[in-house]
N, C-alpha and C positions, 0 to 999 in steps of 0.2 A: 817527285811523286808523292812524298809524304805531305807536302803542302797542298797538292791538288786533292788528295784524299780528305784532308781535314776540311778543305773548302766544301767538298761534296757533303760531308757529314754536317757541316754547319748550315748549309743551305737546306739540307734535308730536315734538320731539326726545326728550322724556321718555317718552312713551307708545309711539311707534313705533320709536324708535332702539334702540341697543344697550344703553342704560342701564336694564336690567331689574332692578336691585337694589332699586328702589322696590317696596314691597309693595302690589300692586294686585289686588283681588279680580277674578276673571274676569267677575263680573256688574257691575263698576263702570261707570258711564256718565259720561263727561266732557262737559259742555255748554260750548260756546264761543259766546257771544252776540255778534252783530254784525248790525246792521240793514241794512248795505250788502252788495252782492254780493261773494262771496269764493270763491276756489278755493285749495286747499292743494296745493302741488307737492312731489313726492317725486322727486328727481333727482340724488342723490348717488352713484348707481352701485352701491349696496350691496344686500345681501339683508336685508329687514326683515320681522319677524314682528309683525303687528298684534295689538293687544289690543282688547277690547270698548270702544267709544267712540261718541260722537256728534260728527259734523262739521257745522258750520254752513256749508253750501255744498258744492260738488263737489270732486273731487280730480283730479290729473293725475299719472300715473306715467311718468317720462321717463328718457332718457340712461343706459340700461343697468341701471336699477333693477329689482329683483325684489321683489314684495310677496306675502307669504303670509298668508292668512286661514284659520287652522287650526281644528280641532275646538273647538266651544264658544264661538267668538268671533262677535259680531255687530257690524257697523258700521252705524250709523244715520246717514243723510244727510238734512239739513234744507235745503230749498230756500231760497236767499238771493237769487235773481234771477228775472226773468221767464222767461228761457231759461237753464237750468242743466244743463250736460252734463259728466259726468265722462269723462276720456280715459285710454286706455292708448296713449300716444304716445311718440315719441322723435325724435331727429334722424337724420342720414344714415348714422351709423356704428355705432350700438349698438342691440341689440334690447331690448325691455322685456317683463316678464312679470307676470301677476297670477294667483296660484294659490289656489283655494278648495278645501279638503279637509275631510273629516269632516262636521261639521254647521256649518261656517263659512258665514256669511250676510252679504250686503250688502243692507240694506233702504233702498230709494230712496223719498224723499218724492214726493208727487204732482208731475207735470210735471218730473221729473228723468230725463234720458236718459243712456245709456252708449254711448260710441263707441270702437270697436276698429278702426281707429286714426285719428289726425288729425294726421299729420305726413309730411313727405317722407322717403324712405329709399333707401339704395343696395342693390345686390345682396346677398341673404342676410340683410338686416336685416328683422326681423319683430316684430310685436306679438302676443303669445301669451297667450290666456286659457285656463287649465286648470281644469276643474271635475270633482270626483270625490266619492265618498261620498254624503252627502245634502245637499251644499252647495246654496245658493239665492241668487238675486238677482232683483229685480223692477223693472227700469227702465221708464220710460214709453215709450221707443223704444230698440230695439237696433240700432245701426249696426255691421255687420260689414264693415269696410273703408271707409276714407276716405283717399285719397291714397297709401296704401302697403300692401305685403303684410301680411297678418295671418292668424292661425290661431285658431279656436275649437275646443278639444277638450272634449267633455262626455261623461261615462261614469257607470257605476254607477247610482245613483238621484238624481243631481244634477238640478236644475231651473232653467230660466230662464223666469220667468213675467212676460211683458210686461204692464204694468198696462193695464187696459181703461177707465180713468177719465180719460184724457188729453183735454185741450181744446186746448192750445197745440201739443203734440207729437202726431202721428198715432200711435196705439198699434199699431205694426207692427214687422216685422223687415225691415231693408234690408241686402242683401248686395251689396257692390261697387257701391253705388248712386251715390255721389258720386265724381267723378274730379278736378275742379279742374285738369285738364290733365295729371295724372299717370296712368301706366299701371301697374296692379298686379293681383294675384290675391288674392281673399279665399276662404279654405277653412274649411269647417265639417266636423268629424269627430264624428259622433254614434254612440254605441254603448251597450251594457248596457241598463239600464232607465231611462235618462235621459229627461227631458221638456223640450222647447222648445215653448212655447205663446204665442200672441198671440190672445186671444179677441176683441179689439176690432177686428181687421183681419187682412189676410193677410200675404204676404211679397212684397216687390218687389225686383227685380234691376236692375242697371245694364247698359246695352248697350255702354258704352264700355270696360269692364274685364271680368275673368273671375271668375265665381262658381262654386265647386266645392263640392258637398255630398256627402260620403261618409257614407251611413247604413247601418249594419250592425245596429242595434238601437234600442230606445226608441220614443218617440212624438213626432211633429211635429204639433201641433194648432193650426190656424189658423182665424180667424173669417172667412175668405174665401179666394180663390184665390191662386196664385202667379203673378205677372205680370212682364212686362218682360224676359224672357230674351233674351240675345244669342247670337250664333253660337258663341261660345267657352264658354258656360256649360254645365255638366253636372251630372247627378245620378246618382251611383253607388249604386244602391239594392239592397242585398243582404239586408236584414233590417229589422225594425221595422214601424211602421204610420204612415201619414199620414192625418190626418182633416181634411178641409176642410169647415167647418161652414156650414150655411145655404144650400146650393146644390148643383146637379147639375153636377159638374166632371169627368165621366167622359171627356170628349174630351181625353185626355192627349197627343194628337198636336199640339195647338195650344198652344204655350208661353204665349201671351197669355191663355189661358182657364183653364189649370189648372197643370200641372207640366211641367218642361222636360227630362224624361228619356225615353229611348226605350222603356222596358219597365216594366210594372206592371199589376196587375189591379185595376180600380176597380169599386166597387159603390155604388149610391145607394139609401138606405132611405126616401126621401121627404123627408128633411130634410138629411142630411149625406152627403158623399162619403167613402168609406173606400178607401184604396189600399194594397195590399201588394205585395211583390216578385213577379216572374214565378215561376210554378210549372209546370214545373221551372225551376230556376235553374242555369245552367252555371257551375261554380266552377273547373274546370280545363279549359283549351282544348287541342286537339291541337297538335302541333308539326310543322313541316316536316321531311322526312327525305330523305336521299340514300343509295341503296344500289345494289347490282349485280344483274344477272340471276341467277336461281337461288337467291337468298337469301330470307329471310322478313322482310317489312316489317310493322311494327306501329305503330299509332297508337291513342290512347285519349282518352276524354272523361269528365269527372266531373260529375255533376249531383246536386242535392239538391232535396227538396220532398216533396209528399204522395203516398203510395202507391208503387207500382212504375212503372217507366218502360219504354217500348219504344224501340229505337234503330234507325236506318236510315242507313247510310253512303251517301254519294253521291259519284260520280266525275264531275267536270265537270257537275254539276247533275242527273245521272241516277242513280236508285237502283241500287246494286250488289247483285245477287242473292246471298243467303246472308250478307251482312255486316250482321247485326242484333243485335250485342252492343256493349257500351260500348267494347270494344277491337276495333279493326280488325286482322285478321290475314290477310296475303297470302303464303301459302307459295309457293315457287318463282316468285318475282315475275318478270314479263315486262316488255318495253318498253311493251306496251300498258297496263300498270298505271300508268304515269306520268301526272301531271296534277294537277288541283285536287281536293282531298278535303274533305268536311265531313260532320258528323253531325247528323241531325234527331232530337231527343229529344222524346218525347210522353208526357204523363201524363194523369191524369183531369181536370186543371184547365187544360190547354193544351199548346202546342208551343213549343219553343225550338230554334234552330239555331246550331250552333257556328260559329266563324270558319272560313274556307276556308284550307287549308294546301297545300303543294306536295310531292308525291312525285316525286323525280327518280331515274330508273333509268339508270345508266351502262352503255354497251354493253361486251361482252367485249373486253378489251384496251385499253379506253379509260380514261384517267385523268380522273377528275372533279375539276376545280379550281373551287372556289366561293369567292367573296369574301363574307365575313361582316362586318357592321358591328359596331363596338364603341365604347364611350364611357366616359370617365372621370367618375365621380360625385364631386364635391367638396362635402363637407358637414361636419357636426359629428360626430366619432367618438362612438359610444354612442347616438346618436339613431336612430330607425327611419325608413326611407324606402321608398317604392314607386316603381319605375321603370316608366313607362308608355310605350306607343307608339301611333301612329296613322298610317294611310296617307293620310289627308286631314284637313284642319283644318275639319271640319264637326261639328255638335253630336253628342255621344254616341258618338264613335268611339274614344275612348281605352280601351285594354285594358292589362292588367297584363303586363309583361315579367318582372319578378322583384321580390321583396321583400328589402330589406336590413335585417334585424332582429336586431341593430342594425348600423349601419355600422361595420365593423371597422378600416378605414383610410381615409385621405383624402389624395390621390384614390384611388378604388376602381374597378378596371376591370370593366366589365360587357359580356359578349358577347351579341349578338343571334343566336340560332341560325337565324334565317331568312336565306337567301342574299340578298345585296344585288342583287337583280334587279328591284326595283320602281322606278318612276319617282320616287316620293316616299316618305319614311319619316321621321316626326317622333317626337321623344322629349321626355319631361319627367320630373321627379321630384316626388313629393308627400310632405310631411312627415306621418308617422303618429303617432298618440297613443301 
């Protein structure tokens, strides 16, 4: 066994390391035979470009290592144990990355799972899987989050196709499902024409940790419902299509029965449930404003969707006569105009209501002094982040404060334009693809 392991390491260094002076055709397949269970570890902290190969057993990417599976490269994994899982893992101080681009593929043998991730980690340490182009992988089970923070970014026409032939592994997608006593956040960012599908089962979530699914495009196709949502889980659904096959899951208010987001239009064709984003969808919320008597106060809302929309602004929950445009305009504003304002947007497919904001009108001769909250965002310069806020830690209450695209300095000061008059105000940052 020692000889076999040394051969594996030797081949690994030649094929996956920096010694690319060997002439290896992109279609070359290297087979390493071993009757016993085996896992190949990549943990030297370098950036490695993989070439087409076959691995007898699974792999583990660790300790700050970055693995690239570029265009034209296929990695074939052959199961060598009863339970054989590949990991994107690391220890407490270094992130790890797996990048599939172009037509890069990882072909999993039957009963081989992929876990993102399976190690403890400190603040800011993540396991990141990036898929773009037409890249592809087909694990028996996809674990997004085990023990530590992780991010799955999938865009373009990339695809994750969870195998439906599993017997040992349940053929499903599990987000923040296992905790092992650790608290962490698992984030999925899906966009473009990408596809994530698990035809053999649905998607399950963990109640102990936080699952965040940001979907702006593509398809999420499941062989059953999404179950197990906790109080902190959320689905930010602004584009794309969700298809829940084999059942009527239109009751989207029940997270144990269908999906755990607050908005979406669901239809049932007698076989499958299809869910698309709300229409109209509010993309830009109004902002609170402080002004003086006699001035003109304006607020606006932006929505997208099908057809044309009608707008109705409300003051303290009551329709304001004449304020029926996307922009609220109050000339010669008076003290009676102060209060809570929101806009109800109606289209041919439904109605959506903006968040409520505050109009403050200062009296003549009065100086308005407002305290505004601010926060420092510390992250990696050059990466993209979204700063979000919520007034209560309940499901589906997080809203966008601003996007840092990209982060230009660290720390970076962000000002919240809403006066600090609320009892509670919570903030968080989300890493964007």
